[in-house]
PyMOL commands that place a pseudoatom at each C-alpha (Angstrom):
pseudoatom trace, name=CA, resn=UNK, resi=1, chain=A, elem=C, hetatm=0, pos=[-37.294, -54.502, -9.360]
pseudoatom trace, name=CA, resn=UNK, resi=2, chain=A, elem=C, hetatm=0, pos=[-33.944, -52.808, -8.738]
pseudoatom trace, name=CA, resn=UNK, resi=3, chain=A, elem=C, hetatm=0, pos=[-31.757, -50.263, -10.525]
pseudoatom trace, name=CA, resn=UNK, resi=4, chain=A, elem=C, hetatm=0, pos=[-29.207, -51.538, -13.028]
pseudoatom trace, name=CA, resn=UNK, resi=5, chain=A, elem=C, hetatm=0, pos=[-26.470, -49.263, -14.340]
pseudoatom trace, name=CA, resn=UNK, resi=6, chain=A, elem=C, hetatm=0, pos=[-24.711, -50.093, -17.602]
pseudoatom trace, name=CA, resn=UNK, resi=7, chain=A, elem=C, hetatm=0, pos=[-21.265, -48.496, -17.869]
pseudoatom trace, name=CA, resn=UNK, resi=8, chain=A, elem=C, hetatm=0, pos=[-20.355, -48.308, -21.561]
pseudoatom trace, name=CA, resn=UNK, resi=9, chain=A, elem=C, hetatm=0, pos=[-16.915, -47.173, -22.664]
pseudoatom trace, name=CA, resn=UNK, resi=10, chain=A, elem=C, hetatm=0, pos=[-16.879, -45.244, -25.930]
pseudoatom trace, name=CA, resn=UNK, resi=11, chain=A, elem=C, hetatm=0, pos=[-15.761, -46.863, -29.162]
pseudoatom trace, name=CA, resn=UNK, resi=12, chain=A, elem=C, hetatm=0, pos=[-12.276, -46.874, -30.640]
pseudoatom trace, name=CA, resn=UNK, resi=13, chain=A, elem=C, hetatm=0, pos=[-10.437, -43.611, -31.352]
pseudoatom trace, name=CA, resn=UNK, resi=14, chain=A, elem=C, hetatm=0, pos=[-7.019, -42.967, -32.857]
pseudoatom trace, name=CA, resn=UNK, resi=15, chain=A, elem=C, hetatm=0, pos=[-5.722, -42.400, -29.313]
pseudoatom trace, name=CA, resn=UNK, resi=16, chain=A, elem=C, hetatm=0, pos=[-7.078, -45.663, -27.931]
pseudoatom trace, name=CA, resn=UNK, resi=17, chain=A, elem=C, hetatm=0, pos=[-5.640, -47.486, -30.940]
pseudoatom trace, name=CA, resn=UNK, resi=18, chain=A, elem=C, hetatm=0, pos=[-2.091, -46.473, -29.946]
pseudoatom trace, name=CA, resn=UNK, resi=19, chain=A, elem=C, hetatm=0, pos=[-2.716, -46.402, -26.161]
pseudoatom trace, name=CA, resn=UNK, resi=20, chain=A, elem=C, hetatm=0, pos=[-2.121, -42.648, -25.897]
pseudoatom trace, name=CA, resn=UNK, resi=21, chain=A, elem=C, hetatm=0, pos=[-3.344, -40.631, -22.924]
pseudoatom trace, name=CA, resn=UNK, resi=22, chain=A, elem=C, hetatm=0, pos=[-6.636, -39.058, -23.943]
pseudoatom trace, name=CA, resn=UNK, resi=23, chain=A, elem=C, hetatm=0, pos=[-8.689, -37.098, -21.446]
pseudoatom trace, name=CA, resn=UNK, resi=24, chain=A, elem=C, hetatm=0, pos=[-9.466, -33.489, -22.248]
pseudoatom trace, name=CA, resn=UNK, resi=25, chain=A, elem=C, hetatm=0, pos=[-8.574, -33.830, -25.937]
pseudoatom trace, name=CA, resn=UNK, resi=26, chain=A, elem=C, hetatm=0, pos=[-11.432, -35.258, -27.959]
pseudoatom trace, name=CA, resn=UNK, resi=27, chain=A, elem=C, hetatm=0, pos=[-10.596, -37.385, -31.001]
pseudoatom trace, name=CA, resn=UNK, resi=28, chain=A, elem=C, hetatm=0, pos=[-13.472, -38.650, -33.105]
pseudoatom trace, name=CA, resn=UNK, resi=29, chain=A, elem=C, hetatm=0, pos=[-14.450, -42.290, -33.204]
pseudoatom trace, name=CA, resn=UNK, resi=30, chain=A, elem=C, hetatm=0, pos=[-12.746, -44.293, -35.921]
pseudoatom trace, name=CA, resn=UNK, resi=31, chain=A, elem=C, hetatm=0, pos=[-14.987, -46.140, -38.420]
pseudoatom trace, name=CA, resn=UNK, resi=32, chain=A, elem=C, hetatm=0, pos=[-14.494, -49.207, -36.220]
pseudoatom trace, name=CA, resn=UNK, resi=33, chain=A, elem=C, hetatm=0, pos=[-15.461, -47.163, -33.168]
pseudoatom trace, name=CA, resn=UNK, resi=34, chain=A, elem=C, hetatm=0, pos=[-18.709, -46.197, -34.864]
pseudoatom trace, name=CA, resn=UNK, resi=35, chain=A, elem=C, hetatm=0, pos=[-19.316, -49.884, -35.622]
pseudoatom trace, name=CA, resn=UNK, resi=36, chain=A, elem=C, hetatm=0, pos=[-18.900, -50.621, -31.911]
pseudoatom trace, name=CA, resn=UNK, resi=37, chain=A, elem=C, hetatm=0, pos=[-21.537, -48.031, -31.053]
pseudoatom trace, name=CA, resn=UNK, resi=38, chain=A, elem=C, hetatm=0, pos=[-23.969, -49.471, -33.585]
pseudoatom trace, name=CA, resn=UNK, resi=39, chain=A, elem=C, hetatm=0, pos=[-23.303, -53.015, -32.345]
pseudoatom trace, name=CA, resn=UNK, resi=40, chain=A, elem=C, hetatm=0, pos=[-24.146, -52.014, -28.776]
pseudoatom trace, name=CA, resn=UNK, resi=41, chain=A, elem=C, hetatm=0, pos=[-27.372, -50.372, -29.911]
pseudoatom trace, name=CA, resn=UNK, resi=42, chain=A, elem=C, hetatm=0, pos=[-28.371, -53.458, -31.885]
pseudoatom trace, name=CA, resn=UNK, resi=43, chain=A, elem=C, hetatm=0, pos=[-27.724, -55.766, -28.933]
pseudoatom trace, name=CA, resn=UNK, resi=44, chain=A, elem=C, hetatm=0, pos=[-29.294, -53.626, -26.204]
pseudoatom trace, name=CA, resn=UNK, resi=45, chain=A, elem=C, hetatm=0, pos=[-32.074, -51.555, -27.811]
pseudoatom trace, name=CA, resn=UNK, resi=46, chain=A, elem=C, hetatm=0, pos=[-34.806, -53.927, -26.617]
pseudoatom trace, name=CA, resn=UNK, resi=47, chain=A, elem=C, hetatm=0, pos=[-34.187, -53.205, -22.924]
pseudoatom trace, name=CA, resn=UNK, resi=48, chain=A, elem=C, hetatm=0, pos=[-36.719, -50.827, -21.327]
pseudoatom trace, name=CA, resn=UNK, resi=49, chain=A, elem=C, hetatm=0, pos=[-34.267, -47.970, -20.767]
pseudoatom trace, name=CA, resn=UNK, resi=50, chain=A, elem=C, hetatm=0, pos=[-35.170, -45.268, -18.254]
pseudoatom trace, name=CA, resn=UNK, resi=51, chain=A, elem=C, hetatm=0, pos=[-32.432, -42.826, -19.275]
pseudoatom trace, name=CA, resn=UNK, resi=52, chain=A, elem=C, hetatm=0, pos=[-29.095, -42.435, -21.029]
pseudoatom trace, name=CA, resn=UNK, resi=53, chain=A, elem=C, hetatm=0, pos=[-26.364, -40.372, -19.375]
pseudoatom trace, name=CA, resn=UNK, resi=54, chain=A, elem=C, hetatm=0, pos=[-23.164, -39.419, -21.177]
pseudoatom trace, name=CA, resn=UNK, resi=55, chain=A, elem=C, hetatm=0, pos=[-19.961, -37.522, -20.785]
pseudoatom trace, name=CA, resn=UNK, resi=56, chain=A, elem=C, hetatm=0, pos=[-20.215, -34.363, -22.926]
pseudoatom trace, name=CA, resn=UNK, resi=57, chain=A, elem=C, hetatm=0, pos=[-17.168, -35.331, -24.993]
pseudoatom trace, name=CA, resn=UNK, resi=58, chain=A, elem=C, hetatm=0, pos=[-17.739, -35.962, -28.695]
pseudoatom trace, name=CA, resn=UNK, resi=59, chain=A, elem=C, hetatm=0, pos=[-16.531, -39.556, -28.584]
pseudoatom trace, name=CA, resn=UNK, resi=60, chain=A, elem=C, hetatm=0, pos=[-19.022, -40.527, -25.880]
pseudoatom trace, name=CA, resn=UNK, resi=61, chain=A, elem=C, hetatm=0, pos=[-21.932, -38.665, -27.452]
pseudoatom trace, name=CA, resn=UNK, resi=62, chain=A, elem=C, hetatm=0, pos=[-21.182, -40.430, -30.763]
pseudoatom trace, name=CA, resn=UNK, resi=63, chain=A, elem=C, hetatm=0, pos=[-21.155, -43.777, -28.944]
pseudoatom trace, name=CA, resn=UNK, resi=64, chain=A, elem=C, hetatm=0, pos=[-24.530, -43.093, -27.344]
pseudoatom trace, name=CA, resn=UNK, resi=65, chain=A, elem=C, hetatm=0, pos=[-26.075, -41.794, -30.591]
pseudoatom trace, name=CA, resn=UNK, resi=66, chain=A, elem=C, hetatm=0, pos=[-27.135, -45.072, -32.274]
pseudoatom trace, name=CA, resn=UNK, resi=67, chain=A, elem=C, hetatm=0, pos=[-29.031, -46.251, -29.190]
pseudoatom trace, name=CA, resn=UNK, resi=68, chain=A, elem=C, hetatm=0, pos=[-30.532, -42.799, -28.625]
pseudoatom trace, name=CA, resn=UNK, resi=69, chain=A, elem=C, hetatm=0, pos=[-31.757, -42.695, -32.214]
pseudoatom trace, name=CA, resn=UNK, resi=70, chain=A, elem=C, hetatm=0, pos=[-33.188, -46.203, -32.003]
pseudoatom trace, name=CA, resn=UNK, resi=71, chain=A, elem=C, hetatm=0, pos=[-35.112, -45.302, -28.853]
pseudoatom trace, name=CA, resn=UNK, resi=72, chain=A, elem=C, hetatm=0, pos=[-35.985, -41.704, -29.685]
pseudoatom trace, name=CA, resn=UNK, resi=73, chain=A, elem=C, hetatm=0, pos=[-34.206, -40.556, -26.526]
pseudoatom trace, name=CA, resn=UNK, resi=74, chain=A, elem=C, hetatm=0, pos=[-31.741, -37.752, -25.838]
pseudoatom trace, name=CA, resn=UNK, resi=75, chain=A, elem=C, hetatm=0, pos=[-28.608, -38.275, -23.734]
pseudoatom trace, name=CA, resn=UNK, resi=76, chain=A, elem=C, hetatm=0, pos=[-28.320, -36.346, -20.499]
pseudoatom trace, name=CA, resn=UNK, resi=77, chain=A, elem=C, hetatm=0, pos=[-24.822, -34.836, -20.521]
pseudoatom trace, name=CA, resn=UNK, resi=78, chain=A, elem=C, hetatm=0, pos=[-22.869, -34.593, -17.274]
pseudoatom trace, name=CA, resn=UNK, resi=79, chain=A, elem=C, hetatm=0, pos=[-19.388, -33.104, -16.774]
pseudoatom trace, name=CA, resn=UNK, resi=80, chain=A, elem=C, hetatm=0, pos=[-18.916, -35.521, -13.886]
pseudoatom trace, name=CA, resn=UNK, resi=81, chain=A, elem=C, hetatm=0, pos=[-18.607, -38.352, -16.422]
pseudoatom trace, name=CA, resn=UNK, resi=82, chain=A, elem=C, hetatm=0, pos=[-15.680, -36.784, -18.298]
pseudoatom trace, name=CA, resn=UNK, resi=83, chain=A, elem=C, hetatm=0, pos=[-12.380, -38.613, -18.525]
pseudoatom trace, name=CA, resn=UNK, resi=84, chain=A, elem=C, hetatm=0, pos=[-9.505, -37.787, -16.197]
pseudoatom trace, name=CA, resn=UNK, resi=85, chain=A, elem=C, hetatm=0, pos=[-7.628, -34.692, -17.356]
pseudoatom trace, name=CA, resn=UNK, resi=86, chain=A, elem=C, hetatm=0, pos=[-4.112, -35.886, -18.170]
pseudoatom trace, name=CA, resn=UNK, resi=87, chain=A, elem=C, hetatm=0, pos=[-2.626, -32.386, -18.209]
pseudoatom trace, name=CA, resn=UNK, resi=88, chain=A, elem=C, hetatm=0, pos=[0.694, -32.232, -20.035]
pseudoatom trace, name=CA, resn=UNK, resi=89, chain=A, elem=C, hetatm=0, pos=[0.483, -35.908, -20.915]
pseudoatom trace, name=CA, resn=UNK, resi=90, chain=A, elem=C, hetatm=0, pos=[-2.462, -35.484, -23.290]
pseudoatom trace, name=CA, resn=UNK, resi=91, chain=A, elem=C, hetatm=0, pos=[-1.978, -37.192, -26.638]
pseudoatom trace, name=CA, resn=UNK, resi=92, chain=A, elem=C, hetatm=0, pos=[1.291, -38.885, -25.633]
pseudoatom trace, name=CA, resn=UNK, resi=93, chain=A, elem=C, hetatm=0, pos=[2.000, -42.569, -25.151]
pseudoatom trace, name=CA, resn=UNK, resi=94, chain=A, elem=C, hetatm=0, pos=[3.121, -43.952, -21.765]
pseudoatom trace, name=CA, resn=UNK, resi=95, chain=A, elem=C, hetatm=0, pos=[6.600, -44.471, -23.190]
pseudoatom trace, name=CA, resn=UNK, resi=96, chain=A, elem=C, hetatm=0, pos=[6.937, -40.803, -24.105]
pseudoatom trace, name=CA, resn=UNK, resi=97, chain=A, elem=C, hetatm=0, pos=[5.490, -39.650, -20.783]
pseudoatom trace, name=CA, resn=UNK, resi=98, chain=A, elem=C, hetatm=0, pos=[7.887, -41.905, -18.891]
pseudoatom trace, name=CA, resn=UNK, resi=99, chain=A, elem=C, hetatm=0, pos=[10.787, -40.262, -20.697]
pseudoatom trace, name=CA, resn=UNK, resi=100, chain=A, elem=C, hetatm=0, pos=[9.648, -36.639, -20.423]
pseudoatom trace, name=CA, resn=UNK, resi=101, chain=A, elem=C, hetatm=0, pos=[7.922, -36.697, -17.011]
pseudoatom trace, name=CA, resn=UNK, resi=102, chain=A, elem=C, hetatm=0, pos=[9.602, -39.687, -15.426]
pseudoatom trace, name=CA, resn=UNK, resi=103, chain=A, elem=C, hetatm=0, pos=[9.248, -38.825, -11.730]
pseudoatom trace, name=CA, resn=UNK, resi=104, chain=A, elem=C, hetatm=0, pos=[5.605, -37.769, -12.053]
pseudoatom trace, name=CA, resn=UNK, resi=105, chain=A, elem=C, hetatm=0, pos=[4.842, -40.859, -14.100]
pseudoatom trace, name=CA, resn=UNK, resi=106, chain=A, elem=C, hetatm=0, pos=[6.392, -43.190, -11.524]
pseudoatom trace, name=CA, resn=UNK, resi=107, chain=A, elem=C, hetatm=0, pos=[4.470, -41.531, -8.681]
pseudoatom trace, name=CA, resn=UNK, resi=108, chain=A, elem=C, hetatm=0, pos=[1.217, -41.632, -10.639]
pseudoatom trace, name=CA, resn=UNK, resi=109, chain=A, elem=C, hetatm=0, pos=[1.705, -45.274, -11.556]
pseudoatom trace, name=CA, resn=UNK, resi=110, chain=A, elem=C, hetatm=0, pos=[2.290, -46.135, -7.898]
pseudoatom trace, name=CA, resn=UNK, resi=111, chain=A, elem=C, hetatm=0, pos=[-0.799, -44.293, -6.608]
pseudoatom trace, name=CA, resn=UNK, resi=112, chain=A, elem=C, hetatm=0, pos=[-2.945, -42.284, -9.037]
pseudoatom trace, name=CA, resn=UNK, resi=113, chain=A, elem=C, hetatm=0, pos=[-5.447, -41.610, -6.254]
pseudoatom trace, name=CA, resn=UNK, resi=114, chain=A, elem=C, hetatm=0, pos=[-3.128, -39.033, -4.686]
pseudoatom trace, name=CA, resn=UNK, resi=115, chain=A, elem=C, hetatm=0, pos=[-0.534, -38.305, -7.395]
pseudoatom trace, name=CA, resn=UNK, resi=116, chain=A, elem=C, hetatm=0, pos=[-1.939, -36.689, -10.563]
pseudoatom trace, name=CA, resn=UNK, resi=117, chain=A, elem=C, hetatm=0, pos=[-0.565, -36.658, -14.090]
pseudoatom trace, name=CA, resn=UNK, resi=118, chain=A, elem=C, hetatm=0, pos=[1.586, -33.552, -14.598]
pseudoatom trace, name=CA, resn=UNK, resi=119, chain=A, elem=C, hetatm=0, pos=[-0.937, -30.704, -14.487]
pseudoatom trace, name=CA, resn=UNK, resi=120, chain=A, elem=C, hetatm=0, pos=[-3.827, -33.168, -14.411]
pseudoatom trace, name=CA, resn=UNK, resi=121, chain=A, elem=C, hetatm=0, pos=[-6.480, -34.637, -12.115]
pseudoatom trace, name=CA, resn=UNK, resi=122, chain=A, elem=C, hetatm=0, pos=[-6.372, -36.938, -9.122]
pseudoatom trace, name=CA, resn=UNK, resi=123, chain=A, elem=C, hetatm=0, pos=[-8.341, -40.166, -9.220]
pseudoatom trace, name=CA, resn=UNK, resi=124, chain=A, elem=C, hetatm=0, pos=[-10.076, -39.179, -5.974]
pseudoatom trace, name=CA, resn=UNK, resi=125, chain=A, elem=C, hetatm=0, pos=[-11.343, -36.031, -7.704]
pseudoatom trace, name=CA, resn=UNK, resi=126, chain=A, elem=C, hetatm=0, pos=[-12.807, -38.120, -10.529]
pseudoatom trace, name=CA, resn=UNK, resi=127, chain=A, elem=C, hetatm=0, pos=[-14.420, -40.410, -7.956]
pseudoatom trace, name=CA, resn=UNK, resi=128, chain=A, elem=C, hetatm=0, pos=[-16.030, -37.418, -6.252]
pseudoatom trace, name=CA, resn=UNK, resi=129, chain=A, elem=C, hetatm=0, pos=[-17.497, -35.856, -9.393]
pseudoatom trace, name=CA, resn=UNK, resi=130, chain=A, elem=C, hetatm=0, pos=[-18.604, -39.089, -11.043]
pseudoatom trace, name=CA, resn=UNK, resi=131, chain=A, elem=C, hetatm=0, pos=[-20.291, -40.485, -7.929]
pseudoatom trace, name=CA, resn=UNK, resi=132, chain=A, elem=C, hetatm=0, pos=[-22.377, -37.323, -7.744]
pseudoatom trace, name=CA, resn=UNK, resi=133, chain=A, elem=C, hetatm=0, pos=[-23.869, -38.339, -11.091]
pseudoatom trace, name=CA, resn=UNK, resi=134, chain=A, elem=C, hetatm=0, pos=[-24.578, -41.846, -9.806]
pseudoatom trace, name=CA, resn=UNK, resi=135, chain=A, elem=C, hetatm=0, pos=[-26.296, -40.423, -6.737]
pseudoatom trace, name=CA, resn=UNK, resi=136, chain=A, elem=C, hetatm=0, pos=[-28.453, -38.271, -9.014]
pseudoatom trace, name=CA, resn=UNK, resi=137, chain=A, elem=C, hetatm=0, pos=[-29.399, -41.334, -11.054]
pseudoatom trace, name=CA, resn=UNK, resi=138, chain=A, elem=C, hetatm=0, pos=[-30.215, -43.381, -7.946]
pseudoatom trace, name=CA, resn=UNK, resi=139, chain=A, elem=C, hetatm=0, pos=[-32.433, -40.573, -6.655]
pseudoatom trace, name=CA, resn=UNK, resi=140, chain=A, elem=C, hetatm=0, pos=[-34.312, -40.112, -9.935]
pseudoatom trace, name=CA, resn=UNK, resi=141, chain=A, elem=C, hetatm=0, pos=[-34.513, -43.762, -11.003]
pseudoatom trace, name=CA, resn=UNK, resi=142, chain=A, elem=C, hetatm=0, pos=[-34.855, -46.153, -8.035]
pseudoatom trace, name=CA, resn=UNK, resi=143, chain=A, elem=C, hetatm=0, pos=[-35.531, -49.002, -10.477]
pseudoatom trace, name=CA, resn=UNK, resi=144, chain=A, elem=C, hetatm=0, pos=[-34.970, -49.817, -14.127]
pseudoatom trace, name=CA, resn=UNK, resi=145, chain=A, elem=C, hetatm=0, pos=[-32.125, -49.746, -16.631]
pseudoatom trace, name=CA, resn=UNK, resi=146, chain=A, elem=C, hetatm=0, pos=[-29.889, -46.675, -17.011]
pseudoatom trace, name=CA, resn=UNK, resi=147, chain=A, elem=C, hetatm=0, pos=[-26.952, -46.337, -19.416]
pseudoatom trace, name=CA, resn=UNK, resi=148, chain=A, elem=C, hetatm=0, pos=[-23.809, -44.372, -18.555]
pseudoatom trace, name=CA, resn=UNK, resi=149, chain=A, elem=C, hetatm=0, pos=[-21.476, -43.689, -21.499]
pseudoatom trace, name=CA, resn=UNK, resi=150, chain=A, elem=C, hetatm=0, pos=[-18.063, -42.637, -20.252]
pseudoatom trace, name=CA, resn=UNK, resi=151, chain=A, elem=C, hetatm=0, pos=[-14.331, -43.279, -20.457]
pseudoatom trace, name=CA, resn=UNK, resi=152, chain=A, elem=C, hetatm=0, pos=[-11.735, -45.872, -19.520]
pseudoatom trace, name=CA, resn=UNK, resi=153, chain=A, elem=C, hetatm=0, pos=[-10.306, -44.375, -16.329]
pseudoatom trace, name=CA, resn=UNK, resi=154, chain=A, elem=C, hetatm=0, pos=[-13.562, -42.801, -15.165]
pseudoatom trace, name=CA, resn=UNK, resi=155, chain=A, elem=C, hetatm=0, pos=[-15.527, -46.041, -15.510]
pseudoatom trace, name=CA, resn=UNK, resi=156, chain=A, elem=C, hetatm=0, pos=[-12.876, -48.005, -13.629]
pseudoatom trace, name=CA, resn=UNK, resi=157, chain=A, elem=C, hetatm=0, pos=[-12.782, -45.368, -10.888]
pseudoatom trace, name=CA, resn=UNK, resi=158, chain=A, elem=C, hetatm=0, pos=[-16.578, -45.453, -10.533]
pseudoatom trace, name=CA, resn=UNK, resi=159, chain=A, elem=C, hetatm=0, pos=[-16.574, -49.244, -10.365]
pseudoatom trace, name=CA, resn=UNK, resi=160, chain=A, elem=C, hetatm=0, pos=[-13.795, -49.293, -7.756]
pseudoatom trace, name=CA, resn=UNK, resi=161, chain=A, elem=C, hetatm=0, pos=[-15.695, -46.760, -5.661]
pseudoatom trace, name=CA, resn=UNK, resi=162, chain=A, elem=C, hetatm=0, pos=[-18.929, -48.736, -5.844]
pseudoatom trace, name=CA, resn=UNK, resi=163, chain=A, elem=C, hetatm=0, pos=[-17.331, -52.122, -5.191]
pseudoatom trace, name=CA, resn=UNK, resi=164, chain=A, elem=C, hetatm=0, pos=[-15.076, -51.115, -2.301]
pseudoatom trace, name=CA, resn=UNK, resi=165, chain=A, elem=C, hetatm=0, pos=[-11.804, -51.385, -4.242]
pseudoatom trace, name=CA, resn=UNK, resi=166, chain=A, elem=C, hetatm=0, pos=[-9.017, -48.898, -3.482]
pseudoatom trace, name=CA, resn=UNK, resi=167, chain=A, elem=C, hetatm=0, pos=[-9.394, -46.153, -6.101]
pseudoatom trace, name=CA, resn=UNK, resi=168, chain=A, elem=C, hetatm=0, pos=[-5.607, -45.952, -6.291]
pseudoatom trace, name=CA, resn=UNK, resi=169, chain=A, elem=C, hetatm=0, pos=[-5.599, -49.437, -7.818]
pseudoatom trace, name=CA, resn=UNK, resi=170, chain=A, elem=C, hetatm=0, pos=[-8.086, -48.704, -10.612]
pseudoatom trace, name=CA, resn=UNK, resi=171, chain=A, elem=C, hetatm=0, pos=[-5.472, -49.206, -13.342]
pseudoatom trace, name=CA, resn=UNK, resi=172, chain=A, elem=C, hetatm=0, pos=[-4.473, -52.668, -12.113]
pseudoatom trace, name=CA, resn=UNK, resi=173, chain=A, elem=C, hetatm=0, pos=[-7.707, -54.231, -10.853]
pseudoatom trace, name=CA, resn=UNK, resi=174, chain=A, elem=C, hetatm=0, pos=[-10.292, -53.727, -13.604]
pseudoatom trace, name=CA, resn=UNK, resi=175, chain=A, elem=C, hetatm=0, pos=[-10.169, -53.956, -17.381]
pseudoatom trace, name=CA, resn=UNK, resi=176, chain=A, elem=C, hetatm=0, pos=[-12.159, -51.610, -19.617]
pseudoatom trace, name=CA, resn=UNK, resi=177, chain=A, elem=C, hetatm=0, pos=[-11.404, -51.982, -23.348]
pseudoatom trace, name=CA, resn=UNK, resi=178, chain=A, elem=C, hetatm=0, pos=[-13.134, -49.818, -25.947]
pseudoatom trace, name=CA, resn=UNK, resi=179, chain=A, elem=C, hetatm=0, pos=[-16.762, -50.668, -26.587]
pseudoatom trace, name=CA, resn=UNK, resi=180, chain=A, elem=C, hetatm=0, pos=[-17.092, -52.749, -23.412]
pseudoatom trace, name=CA, resn=UNK, resi=181, chain=A, elem=C, hetatm=0, pos=[-19.983, -52.620, -20.958]
pseudoatom trace, name=CA, resn=UNK, resi=182, chain=A, elem=C, hetatm=0, pos=[-19.992, -53.342, -17.221]
pseudoatom trace, name=CA, resn=UNK, resi=183, chain=A, elem=C, hetatm=0, pos=[-23.242, -53.859, -15.324]
pseudoatom trace, name=CA, resn=UNK, resi=184, chain=A, elem=C, hetatm=0, pos=[-23.916, -53.054, -11.665]
pseudoatom trace, name=CA, resn=UNK, resi=185, chain=A, elem=C, hetatm=0, pos=[-27.210, -53.737, -9.889]
pseudoatom trace, name=CA, resn=UNK, resi=186, chain=A, elem=C, hetatm=0, pos=[-28.192, -51.854, -6.759]
pseudoatom trace, name=CA, resn=UNK, resi=187, chain=A, elem=C, hetatm=0, pos=[-29.926, -54.305, -4.444]
pseudoatom trace, name=CA, resn=UNK, resi=188, chain=A, elem=C, hetatm=0, pos=[-30.688, -54.547, -0.740]
pseudoatom trace, name=CA, resn=UNK, resi=189, chain=A, elem=C, hetatm=0, pos=[-27.055, -55.421, 0.011]
pseudoatom trace, name=CA, resn=UNK, resi=190, chain=A, elem=C, hetatm=0, pos=[-25.535, -52.649, -2.106]
pseudoatom trace, name=CA, resn=UNK, resi=191, chain=A, elem=C, hetatm=0, pos=[-23.897, -52.662, -5.549]
pseudoatom trace, name=CA, resn=UNK, resi=192, chain=A, elem=C, hetatm=0, pos=[-23.542, -56.084, -7.192]
pseudoatom trace, name=CA, resn=UNK, resi=193, chain=A, elem=C, hetatm=0, pos=[-21.326, -56.508, -10.264]
pseudoatom trace, name=CA, resn=UNK, resi=194, chain=A, elem=C, hetatm=0, pos=[-23.100, -58.585, -12.925]
pseudoatom trace, name=CA, resn=UNK, resi=195, chain=A, elem=C, hetatm=0, pos=[-20.688, -58.070, -15.820]
pseudoatom trace, name=CA, resn=UNK, resi=196, chain=A, elem=C, hetatm=0, pos=[-17.229, -56.573, -16.210]
pseudoatom trace, name=CA, resn=UNK, resi=197, chain=A, elem=C, hetatm=0, pos=[-15.941, -55.245, -19.531]
pseudoatom trace, name=CA, resn=UNK, resi=198, chain=A, elem=C, hetatm=0, pos=[-18.284, -57.462, -21.533]
pseudoatom trace, name=CA, resn=UNK, resi=199, chain=A, elem=C, hetatm=0, pos=[-17.863, -57.261, -25.307]
pseudoatom trace, name=CA, resn=UNK, resi=200, chain=A, elem=C, hetatm=0, pos=[-19.980, -60.162, -26.510]
pseudoatom trace, name=CA, resn=UNK, resi=201, chain=A, elem=C, hetatm=0, pos=[-22.091, -57.663, -28.473]
pseudoatom trace, name=CA, resn=UNK, resi=202, chain=A, elem=C, hetatm=0, pos=[-19.051, -57.014, -30.703]
pseudoatom trace, name=CA, resn=UNK, resi=203, chain=A, elem=C, hetatm=0, pos=[-17.997, -59.382, -33.462]
pseudoatom trace, name=CA, resn=UNK, resi=204, chain=A, elem=C, hetatm=0, pos=[-14.550, -60.940, -33.364]
pseudoatom trace, name=CA, resn=UNK, resi=205, chain=A, elem=C, hetatm=0, pos=[-13.003, -58.437, -35.767]
pseudoatom trace, name=CA, resn=UNK, resi=206, chain=A, elem=C, hetatm=0, pos=[-13.908, -55.578, -33.428]
pseudoatom trace, name=CA, resn=UNK, resi=207, chain=A, elem=C, hetatm=0, pos=[-12.909, -57.447, -30.259]
pseudoatom trace, name=CA, resn=UNK, resi=208, chain=A, elem=C, hetatm=0, pos=[-9.428, -58.198, -31.600]
pseudoatom trace, name=CA, resn=UNK, resi=209, chain=A, elem=C, hetatm=0, pos=[-8.494, -54.703, -32.811]
pseudoatom trace, name=CA, resn=UNK, resi=210, chain=A, elem=C, hetatm=0, pos=[-5.137, -53.394, -31.526]
pseudoatom trace, name=CA, resn=UNK, resi=211, chain=A, elem=C, hetatm=0, pos=[-5.027, -50.825, -28.753]
pseudoatom trace, name=CA, resn=UNK, resi=212, chain=A, elem=C, hetatm=0, pos=[-7.018, -50.286, -25.592]
for i in range(1, 212): cmd.bond("trace and resi %d" % i, "trace and resi %d" % (i + 1))
show_as sticks, trace
zoom trace
């Protein structure tokens, strides 16, 4: 048996609904976001989970809660799983950021690995801190199923790092809509992607909501 990691993005928030930058701010899940969390728990509670790791943000903890309650488990919170800090862009839409911080936005769009949001974090920094959590998981759980509840950019950065994709391309190579889960198995030949941004556990009304 090998180790399988399940990367679950939190459910819908008001920020994700309007595609606003949301890293260090922490909006609550919408009622639909809570439904997404419950739907994941219903679909996946029967797996023999070894552990549940989560970003310490409220929206990720709330997403992990239904599964944790169903299993009688507590999430292990790790700062390394937090979303990218968007600095002065927090809470604003890309259109507003492009107007107010145009040069920084253009540089970041071209290569977020080495150009941060204004006052924010580099993608390579997120890769460094998040991969430390994965290494901890691999050391503690050589086999079994482990859930990681995190955020849009952070999940894509982790997946790029594991799959050998340039971290600077994370925004344009991998999708990660709200409530989606991606699955990576660690086998003898390294990380193998089994599922990317799967949302078959959500009903159609949740899958077709506006936003990201």
